[in-house]
C-alpha positions, 0 to 999 in steps of 0.5 A: 210460336211466339210474338215479336216486339220491336221497341224503338230499334235503332241500327247505326254502322260506325262509331261516334259522330261519323256513324251512319244511321240505317234504322231510325227508332222502329217500333212494332208489335207482331202477334203470335202466329201472324204473317208480316211482310216488310216491303220497301225499295232497295236500301230502305233497311228491311233486310237489316231489320230482319237480320237484327231479329235473326241475331246476325246484326247487333242492335245499336239501341232499343229492344227486340223481344221474341216471346217474353225474352229480350234477345239483343244479347242472345246468339242466333242459335239460341233464339229458336228461329229458322231462316230461308235465304234468297240463294237457297244455301243448300249443300250441293254434295248432299241429297234432299233428305240430308239437306233437310236433316242436317240441322237436326243431326247437329242438334243430336236428334235421334235417327227415328225422330229425324226421319219422321220430321223430314218425311212429314215436311217432305209430304207437306211440300210435295218433295217425297219423291225427290228425297234421294236427289241432289240439288243440281237435279232440282228446279229452282222452285224445288230447291226453294221448297227444300230450303223451306223444308229445312226450316220447317223440320226444326219446328221453330218459334219464328220463320224469317224469309229474306226475299226467297222468291227473287230468283224464281221466274214469274210462274214459279213465284206465283206458285210458291206464294200459294205454297207459302200461304198454305204452309202458314195456314197449316203451321200457324208459325209467326213469320217475317217475310222481306221483299221489294215486290209489292205484289208479294207483299199484298198477296202474302201479308196479314199485315205489312210494314212499309219502309223508306230510308230506315223509317216505318212509313206505315204498318197495317193490313194490305187493304189499309195500306192501299186504300188509306196510305199514310204518306205520299211515299206509301201512296206512290210505292204501293200499287202498279201503276202507282197513284197519280199525285198532282202537286198544286194549290187548293182554294175551296173547291178549286185546285190549281196544278201545272197551269190548269184549274180543276174543280173539286167535288168537295172543299179541300181540307185546307187552302194552300199547297196540297197534293191530290192523289187519284188511283188509276183504277178509280176511273171507268170508261164511258161511251158518252160525256158525263151528264151536265150535273156531274161533279168535277169534270176534268179534261186531259190529253191521251198520249198512249194506250197500253194493252195488258190483256184483261186491262188497258192503261191509258197514259196522258197529261193533265196540264203538264202533269202525267196522269194514268187511268186503268180501264178494262182491256175489252173497252176502248171508247174515247171518253174516260170518267171517274167512278166509285170507289173514289180516290182516297186522298188529298195529301197535305204537305209537311208534318208527316213522321217528323221529317221535312217534306213528308205528307199525311193523307186526308180523305176527299169526296169522289170526283168525275173525270173526262179524258179526251184522246189526242188528235192523230194525224189523218195520214197516219190514221188511214195508213197513207204515206204523208210524204208521197201522198199515196197508200204506204205499201211495203214493196219488196226490195231487190237484194243487191249481190253481196260484195266479197269480204276480204280475208279476215287475216292481214296480209302480213300473217300470210308469210311462208311458215314451216310445217304442213301444207298451207291453206288459202282463203276461199274468197281472196285466194291468199294463203293463210 
């Protein structure tokens, strides 16, 4: 096991002035035995960063240290790492045992040591009864466990996971996430896990790196990233549904956005252009309007309700801005109001991470919200046909007899041909 140090790591493809930058000076310190998740949208550079740690991509500038060694010029085989790929990369003609043992055989290990390591890893992954099978006889989750077992038997200093769960269905992903967490608790090996799925990131990570366009937007625990996002990108990317971000102008305790003026529960950090952020779950259903003394009552029109079982999403508009509220699935009163904990941020435009247009988050006191549902058509609400003026009932339609279809072959294809007796089309009677 070893710590990992990334020091101003830069990656560019190409040479000279035409080189394309992919990673922009990323620095991070990863402790020994820590489980780090690198998360971000497609094309943000997370897999490229992992491949540089693995030695599969050259580092343009900066240093990567594994333990006390700078590994920039050390090949992958000498870095004492193990990598689990997205596509499993199992040998189809080998059994599970041989797939897990192959790397150890190449290193010249003894037969007894190889068998002991494979059987120990198989027991850890619940693969003992599958050691004689070929990969084609396994499910997707079992193949992924074999790929992880092949990495475990090497006892490396670092585990690298490159989106290993993306090929699995939702149920297997949840099950495999639990297995990976259990394995890390038992083995304690430093691990880097790349994913675009924020659920995987939030559930697996001890700390997480959120990347965007080759830049590390934030590095912290899942709680820090979710409750105290460093930029509006993090606020909008982490969370499903994402944080509501309202662009507007603040003046003291007032906030103007998309044609409406909102009362703030406390003065904004500064006057001028700001972005107000509110998490959807920081609202609660209420059977009555908030009391007269409640702070910052906001009203907006509900457009749609989405039932998800244990929870319900309420979609609507605050002025012209889209706004989403998460509530309990068993409650659906007409009014929705804000509850503690508060939405955590008002974001000030400019000045974040040294790039134009970035934003930095600032805490704001809680607010109370009221949501008024959109008026529905009385005719539609009562199941009455608005056009005929009577109850709309589904009457059975008389089925018209199907017209005979023409022969699928053209007439020109029905000419006389030598050979066995010709058949005729059952519908048109033409020879075929």
